Structures are given as structure tokens and as C-alpha cells.
N, CA and C of each residue as an Amber inpcrd file, in Angstrom:
protein
   177
 105.9750000  94.1180000  67.7530000 105.2770000  93.0500000  68.4030000
 104.1440000  93.6310000  69.1980000 102.9850000  92.9010000  69.1440000
 101.7870000  93.3770000  69.9070000 101.6620000  92.3660000  71.0640000
 101.4390000  92.9390000  72.2610000 101.3160000  92.1640000  73.4740000
 100.1340000  92.6040000  74.3350000  99.6790000  91.6630000  75.1280000
  98.6200000  91.9690000  76.0900000  99.3760000  92.1350000  77.5030000
  98.9330000  93.1310000  78.2520000  99.4570000  93.2810000  79.5540000
  98.1770000  93.0720000  80.4950000  98.3730000  92.0790000  81.4210000
  97.2410000  91.6310000  82.2330000  97.5880000  91.9730000  83.6910000
  96.7610000  92.7820000  84.3620000  96.9250000  93.1730000  85.7310000
  95.6870000  92.6370000  86.4980000  95.9130000  92.0820000  87.6660000
  94.8070000  91.6120000  88.4330000  95.0280000  91.7900000  89.9720000
  93.9850000  92.1250000  90.5910000  93.9530000  92.2440000  92.0740000
  92.7690000  91.3640000  92.5230000  92.7840000  91.0030000  93.8240000
  91.7000000  90.1030000  94.1690000  90.6200000  90.8340000  95.0510000
  90.8310000  92.0850000  95.3810000  89.7800000  92.7880000  96.1300000
  89.6430000  94.1710000  95.6480000  88.4920000  94.8530000  95.9320000
  88.2800000  96.1790000  95.5070000  89.1260000  97.2020000  96.3200000
  89.6450000  96.7290000  97.3880000  90.5430000  97.6130000  98.2470000
  91.9260000  97.7930000  97.6080000  92.2520000  96.8970000  96.6610000
  93.5520000  96.9700000  96.0370000  93.4460000  97.6700000  94.6740000
  94.5490000  98.0800000  94.0960000  94.5210000  98.5690000  92.7900000
  95.6760000  98.0260000  91.9390000  95.5320000  98.2060000  90.6140000
  96.6100000  97.6220000  89.7310000  97.6490000  98.6240000  89.2600000
  97.6290000  99.7550000  89.9060000  98.5650000 100.8480000  89.4240000
  99.9930000 100.3940000  89.3920000 100.5470000  99.8120000  90.3430000
 101.9620000  99.4680000  90.3850000 102.2410000  98.4270000  89.2820000
 101.3640000  97.3700000  89.1850000 101.5180000  96.3850000  88.1840000
 101.5190000  97.0130000  86.7840000 100.4980000  97.8860000  86.4930000
 100.2850000  98.4350000  85.2340000 101.4910000  99.3440000  84.8700000
 102.0490000 100.1290000  85.8100000 103.1390000 100.9940000  85.5050000
 104.4140000 100.1930000  85.1780000 104.6470000  99.1230000  85.9320000
 105.8000000  98.2550000  85.6590000 105.7250000  97.6050000  84.3050000
 104.5630000  97.0010000  84.0010000 104.3570000  96.3160000  82.6950000
 104.4540000  97.3140000  81.5040000 103.8140000  98.4480000  81.6870000
 103.8630000  99.3950000  80.5370000 105.2340000  99.9780000  80.3290000
 105.9760000 100.1850000  81.3600000 107.3550000 100.6590000  81.2610000
 108.2000000  99.6700000  80.5280000 107.9900000  98.3940000  80.9040000
 108.7980000  97.2970000  80.2830000 108.4360000  97.1810000  78.7320000
 107.0730000  97.2340000  78.4910000 106.6830000  97.1280000  77.0900000
 107.1810000  98.3110000  76.2420000 107.1670000  99.5110000  76.7990000
 107.6900000 100.6570000  76.0900000 109.1610000 100.5900000  75.7530000
 109.9060000 100.0380000  76.8090000 111.3420000  99.8850000  76.6300000
 111.6340000  98.8950000  75.5610000 110.8030000  97.9270000  75.3920000
 111.0390000  96.9490000  74.3260000 110.4900000  97.3480000  72.9570000
 109.7830000  98.5150000  72.9900000 109.1400000  98.9940000  71.7660000
 108.0160000  98.2130000  71.2410000 107.2610000  97.5930000  72.2020000
 106.1360000  96.7630000  71.8420000 104.8430000  97.6860000  71.8260000
 103.9700000  97.3050000  70.9570000 102.6250000  97.8350000  71.0330000
 101.8630000  96.9730000  72.0060000 101.0210000  97.5350000  72.8080000
 100.3910000  96.7890000  73.8310000  98.9300000  97.3250000  74.1430000
  98.1280000  96.4000000  74.7080000  96.8640000  96.7330000  75.2450000
  96.8260000  96.2660000  76.6510000  96.4080000  97.0780000  77.6000000
  96.3520000  96.7250000  78.9940000  94.9110000  96.2550000  79.4060000
  94.9340000  95.1510000  80.0910000  93.6520000  94.5650000  80.6110000
  93.8190000  94.5200000  82.0850000  92.7590000  94.9510000  82.8150000
  92.7780000  94.9990000  84.2930000  91.5220000  94.2760000  84.8230000
  91.7340000  93.5900000  85.8800000  90.6320000  92.7480000  86.4960000
  90.7200000  92.7720000  88.0330000  89.5390000  92.8170000  88.6510000
  89.4430000  92.6750000  90.0980000  88.6210000  91.3880000  90.2270000
  89.2170000  90.2900000  90.6790000  88.5050000  88.9930000  90.7830000
  89.1950000  88.1280000  91.7840000  88.3490000  87.5440000  92.6620000
  88.9340000  86.7880000  93.7050000  88.8590000  85.3220000  93.4360000
  87.9920000  84.9300000  92.5260000  87.7700000  83.5060000  92.2100000
  88.5620000  83.0170000  91.0500000  89.1650000  81.8880000  91.1230000
  89.9460000  81.3410000  90.0290000  88.9500000  80.9750000  88.8520000
  87.7320000  80.6220000  89.2700000  86.7820000  80.1160000  88.2720000
  86.2080000  81.1280000  87.4130000  86.1050000  82.4030000  87.8370000
  85.4980000  83.4140000  87.0320000  86.4720000  84.6020000  86.8350000
  87.2160000  84.4950000  85.7900000  88.0860000  85.6000000  85.4450000
  87.8380000  85.9730000  83.9770000  86.7880000  86.7230000  83.7490000
  86.3560000  86.9790000  82.3740000  87.3630000  87.7780000  81.5470000
  88.0870000  88.7360000  82.1970000  89.0560000  89.5350000  81.4970000
  90.2040000  88.6370000  81.1260000  90.6160000  87.7500000  81.9540000
  91.7500000  86.8850000  81.5780000  91.3700000  86.0580000  80.3880000
  90.1770000  85.4810000  80.3920000  89.6480000  84.7210000  79.2570000
  89.6700000  85.5510000  77.9480000  89.3030000  86.8200000  78.0500000
  89.2890000  87.6370000  76.9250000  90.6630000  87.8700000  76.4030000
  91.6540000  88.0550000  77.3130000  93.0540000  88.1940000  76.9770000
  93.5240000  87.0660000  76.1760000  93.2330000  85.8040000  76.6930000
  93.6780000  84.6050000  76.0200000  93.1290000  84.3840000  74.5910000
  92.0090000  84.9950000  74.3140000  91.4520000  84.8570000  72.9810000
  91.5080000  86.1680000  72.1730000  92.2320000  87.1520000  72.6420000
  92.2440000  88.4190000  72.0050000  92.8810000  88.3200000  70.5950000
  92.3140000  88.8740000  69.5710000  92.8770000  88.7620000  68.2390000
  93.9300000  89.8570000  67.9820000  95.1640000  89.6160000  68.2380000
  96.1870000  90.5690000  67.9650000  96.6400000  90.6180000  66.4640000
  96.2010000  89.6530000  65.7080000  96.3490000  89.5420000  64.2700000
  97.2840000  90.3800000  63.5550000
């Protein structure tokens, strides 16, 4: 199975390290292929990486 892992923080003072490690560990345990997407965005209206994830061709 191919999956997208999406990590997001709302400020530049934060990082996605803990989120990414947890998600990647889970995906590896399940034997999934994955691509990780990370975003720093505080506005609900502009999350370009999230939009890319939702339309990503995992085909």
C-alpha cells in the first residue's frame, strides 16, 4: 500500500520531527510505501502542501 504522511506545524518556531518520526515508524511497521509531506502554515485557507497531498497520484 502506498500512503501519504502529512505533518504540519503552524509557526516557524515549531518543527515536524516528532510527527514525522511517529508516522514513519507506523508506516514502516505496517510495511507501507510512503511519501512524507511537511508544511508550516498558520492559515486554514492556504495550505498548498495539503492540497498537493489530496491530489497526489499514488496510482
